[in-house]
C-alpha positions as CSV (number, residue, x, y, z in Angstrom):
1,M,-1.4,-37.7,-32.6
2,L,-3.3,-34.9,-33.2
3,L,-4.0,-34.2,-29.2
4,R,0.0,-34.2,-29.2
5,N,0.7,-32.1,-32.4
6,A,-2.0,-29.5,-30.9
7,M,0.1,-29.7,-27.2
8,D,3.2,-29.1,-29.4
9,L,1.8,-25.8,-30.8
10,L,1.0,-24.0,-27.0
11,D,2.8,-21.2,-25.6
12,E,2.9,-22.3,-22.7
13,G,4.6,-25.1,-21.1
14,V,3.3,-28.6,-20.7
15,L,4.4,-31.8,-19.1
16,I,2.8,-34.6,-19.0
17,S,3.6,-37.3,-15.8
18,D,2.5,-40.3,-14.6
19,E,2.0,-41.1,-10.9
20,E,5.6,-42.7,-10.2
21,Y,7.0,-39.5,-11.0
22,T,7.9,-40.6,-14.3
23,I,7.3,-37.8,-17.2
24,T,5.9,-38.9,-20.4
25,Y,5.7,-35.4,-22.7
26,V,6.7,-32.5,-23.2
27,N,6.3,-29.6,-25.7
28,P,8.8,-27.9,-27.2
29,A,6.8,-24.4,-25.4
30,Y,8.7,-26.2,-21.8
31,V,12.0,-27.5,-23.2
32,K,12.9,-23.7,-24.6
33,M,11.1,-22.3,-21.1
34,F,13.7,-24.3,-19.0
35,Q,16.6,-24.2,-21.8
36,L,16.3,-28.3,-21.8
37,E,16.6,-31.2,-24.1
38,E,13.6,-33.3,-24.7
39,E,15.3,-36.2,-25.3
40,R,17.2,-36.1,-21.8
41,I,13.7,-35.3,-20.4
42,V,11.0,-37.9,-21.3
43,G,11.6,-41.4,-19.0
44,E,13.4,-39.2,-16.4
45,K,11.9,-38.9,-12.7
46,L,10.7,-35.6,-12.1
47,N,12.4,-35.5,-8.9
48,H,15.9,-36.1,-10.5
49,L,15.1,-33.4,-13.2
50,Y,14.1,-31.1,-10.3
51,P,16.3,-31.8,-7.2
52,D,16.6,-29.3,-5.0
53,L,13.2,-28.0,-5.7
54,A,11.5,-26.8,-2.5
55,P,8.5,-28.7,-1.0
56,E,6.3,-25.7,-1.3
57,K,6.9,-26.2,-4.9
58,K,6.3,-29.5,-6.3
59,L,2.7,-29.3,-7.2
60,L,3.0,-32.3,-9.8
61,S,3.5,-34.5,-6.5
62,K,1.6,-32.7,-4.2
63,S,-1.6,-33.0,-7.0
64,I,-0.6,-37.1,-7.6
65,Q,-0.4,-37.8,-3.6
66,E,-3.4,-35.4,-2.7
67,K,-5.6,-36.9,-5.9
68,R,-6.2,-33.0,-7.3
69,D,-6.3,-30.8,-10.2
70,I,-4.1,-27.8,-8.2
71,G,-3.2,-24.3,-9.7
72,F,-0.8,-21.9,-8.4
73,E,-0.2,-18.0,-9.7
74,G,3.2,-15.8,-9.3
75,M,5.2,-18.9,-7.9
76,D,9.0,-17.2,-7.6
77,F,11.3,-20.0,-9.5
78,H,14.9,-19.9,-9.7
79,W,16.2,-22.0,-12.4
80,Q,20.0,-21.7,-14.2
81,G,20.5,-18.4,-13.1
82,R,17.2,-17.2,-13.8
83,D,14.7,-15.6,-11.4
84,M,11.5,-16.7,-13.3
85,V,7.6,-15.8,-12.1
86,L,5.4,-18.6,-13.1
87,H,1.3,-19.6,-12.7
88,F,1.2,-23.5,-12.7
89,Y,-2.0,-25.5,-13.4
90,T,-2.1,-29.3,-12.5
91,K,-5.2,-31.9,-14.0
92,R,-5.0,-35.4,-13.6
93,F,-6.6,-38.0,-16.3
94,T,-6.2,-41.2,-16.9
95,H,-5.2,-42.8,-20.9
96,E,-6.1,-46.6,-21.4
97,G,-6.3,-47.1,-17.3
98,E,-3.4,-45.6,-16.3
99,S,-3.5,-42.4,-14.3
100,F,-1.5,-38.7,-15.6
101,V,-0.5,-35.6,-14.2
102,L,-0.8,-32.6,-17.1
103,I,0.8,-29.4,-15.8
104,R,0.4,-26.2,-17.6
105,I,3.2,-23.4,-17.1
106,F,3.0,-19.9,-18.2
107,D,5.9,-18.0,-17.9
108,M,4.5,-14.5,-16.7
109,T,8.6,-13.4,-15.6
110,E,8.3,-10.2,-18.1
111,Q,4.9,-9.2,-17.5
112,S,5.7,-9.5,-13.5
113,K,8.6,-7.0,-14.5
114,R,6.9,-4.6,-15.7
115,E,3.8,-5.1,-13.3
116,K,6.9,-4.2,-10.7
117,E,8.0,-1.4,-12.7
118,L,4.6,0.0,-12.7
119,I,3.5,-0.3,-9.3
120,H,7.7,1.4,-8.4
121,M,6.4,4.7,-10.7
122,I,3.0,5.0,-9.2
123,E,5.0,5.1,-5.7
124,E,7.5,7.4,-7.2
125,M,4.8,9.9,-8.1
126,T,2.4,9.1,-5.5
127,A,4.8,10.0,-2.8
128,N,7.6,11.7,-4.0
129,I,8.9,13.8,-1.0
130,V,11.3,16.7,-2.3
131,T,14.0,18.2,-0.2
132,I,13.6,22.2,0.2
133,A,16.3,22.3,2.6
134,K,17.8,20.5,5.6
135,G,14.6,19.2,7.5
136,Y,11.8,20.7,5.3
137,A,10.3,18.9,2.3
138,L,7.7,19.5,0.0
139,L,4.9,16.9,-1.2
140,P,3.2,17.6,-4.3
141,L,-0.1,16.1,-4.5
142,Q,-1.3,13.5,-7.9
143,P,-4.8,13.0,-8.1
144,I,-6.0,9.6,-7.1
145,L,-6.1,7.2,-10.6
146,R,-5.4,4.0,-8.1
147,E,-7.2,2.6,-5.1
148,E,-3.7,1.8,-4.0
149,Q,-2.1,5.0,-4.4
150,R,-4.0,5.7,-1.2
151,D,-2.5,2.9,0.9
152,I,1.1,4.0,-0.6
153,L,0.4,7.7,0.4
154,L,-0.4,6.7,4.1
155,A,2.0,4.0,3.7
156,R,4.9,5.5,2.3
157,V,5.0,9.5,3.3
158,P,6.0,9.0,6.7
159,V,8.3,6.3,5.9
160,L,10.0,8.8,3.5
161,C,9.6,12.0,6.3
162,Q,11.4,9.6,9.0
163,E,14.4,8.6,6.6
164,Q,14.9,11.7,5.4
165,N,14.8,13.5,8.9
166,V,12.0,15.7,7.5
167,S,10.6,17.8,10.7
168,R,8.3,20.5,8.6
169,L,6.2,19.2,5.6
170,A,4.3,21.8,2.5
171,I,1.7,19.5,1.4
172,Q,1.3,21.0,-2.8
173,F,-2.5,20.9,-3.7
174,S,-1.7,23.0,-7.2
175,G,-2.0,18.9,-9.0
176,I,-5.4,18.9,-7.7
177,T,-8.2,19.8,-9.4
178,S,-11.4,18.0,-7.1
179,I,-11.8,16.6,-4.1
180,D,-14.6,14.1,-2.4
181,E,-14.9,12.7,1.4
182,E,-12.7,10.3,0.3
183,W,-9.9,12.7,-0.3
184,A,-10.6,14.3,2.9
185,V,-10.1,11.3,4.9
186,L,-7.4,10.6,3.1
187,L,-5.6,14.0,3.9
188,K,-6.6,13.9,8.0
189,N,-5.4,10.3,8.1
190,L,-2.2,11.5,6.5
191,M,-1.9,14.6,8.0
192,M,-2.4,12.8,11.6
193,S,0.0,10.2,11.2
194,L,2.9,12.9,10.4
195,R,1.9,14.9,13.1
196,L,2.3,11.6,15.6
197,L,5.8,11.9,14.1
198,G,6.0,15.1,15.4
199,I,6.0,16.8,11.9
200,E,4.3,20.2,10.7
201,V,2.4,19.8,8.4
202,V,0.9,22.6,5.8
203,L,-0.6,23.2,2.6
204,A,-0.2,25.5,0.0
205,G,-1.4,25.8,-3.6
206,M,-4.9,25.2,-2.7
207,R,-7.4,26.1,-6.1
208,P,-10.2,28.3,-5.9
209,Q,-12.4,25.0,-6.8
210,V,-11.0,22.9,-4.6
211,V,-11.5,25.6,-1.7
212,M,-15.3,25.9,-2.6
213,Q,-15.4,21.9,-2.3
214,F,-13.8,22.1,1.3
215,V,-16.6,24.3,2.3
216,Q,-19.2,23.0,0.1
217,N,-18.3,19.3,2.0
218,H,-18.0,21.0,5.5
219,I,-14.2,19.9,5.7
220,Q,-12.6,20.9,8.7
221,L,-8.3,21.0,8.9
222,D,-8.3,22.5,12.6
223,G,-5.2,24.5,13.5
224,V,-4.0,23.5,9.6
225,R,-1.7,26.2,8.1
226,T,-2.3,27.3,4.4
227,F,-0.8,29.1,1.9
228,M,-1.3,30.6,-1.6
229,N,1.9,28.7,-3.2
230,V,4.9,26.8,-2.3
231,Q,7.0,29.9,-1.9
232,Q,5.1,31.5,0.5
233,A,4.9,28.0,2.6
234,T,8.9,28.4,2.1
235,K,9.5,31.1,3.3
236,Y,7.1,30.4,6.4
237,F,9.2,27.7,7.1
238,L,12.8,30.1,6.6
239,E,11.9,32.7,8.2
240,T,10.5,30.6,11.6
241,G,12.5,27.6,11.8
242,L,16.3,27.2,12.8
243,K,18.1,28.7,10.1
244,P,19.1,25.6,7.4
245,R,21.4,24.3,5.8
246,F,21.1,23.9,1.6
247,E,22.5,20.9,0.6
């Protein structure tokens, strides 16, 4: 009774089933999570409660059949019009000679939503292509604070340039206060990808201390035009290319 009272107080959902898939216990958090009624769950067969559950999501059944504990994090779960993200953990145990499986369920939907929003914000800040004129665009570089920003730059910038029909791109360095060898490799790889797509790339707005770091680290960017600021780069684009249409 003490254990049951303790499980009733847990924030995560708890369900216990015997090996015949009959539900013997659910805690209030589980009832609330799935918007069910306890009296209509206990004693019910698990497959009756979730008749349309995909095989790969039947973790409790798998735990019983394979006689092992199972964990699954980040499962997409659609239930009664709600799209949820759940963590599942099963634990097999024996009580009075009978085998049971306890499953703990953590609702990570809101946390997952916040993480996606954060990733989207980082993507927008890291790879933000600003149109100057038709065919001409600006990429304001941001400091690399997270490792995934490197992958975002390399993966998203070429795609965005293609989607926006960018043929000439100015990479703005004014937001960068220092560089290292990894930065140099990242920049070279990015520029190589863009050049292979037929996009002309120039650099603009380097700070004096960043220029010194380029020299000190023997970083060479052969054949790359550089400009003091974005205005100079824009003037170069407008004077040396086809007459653009501002939209």
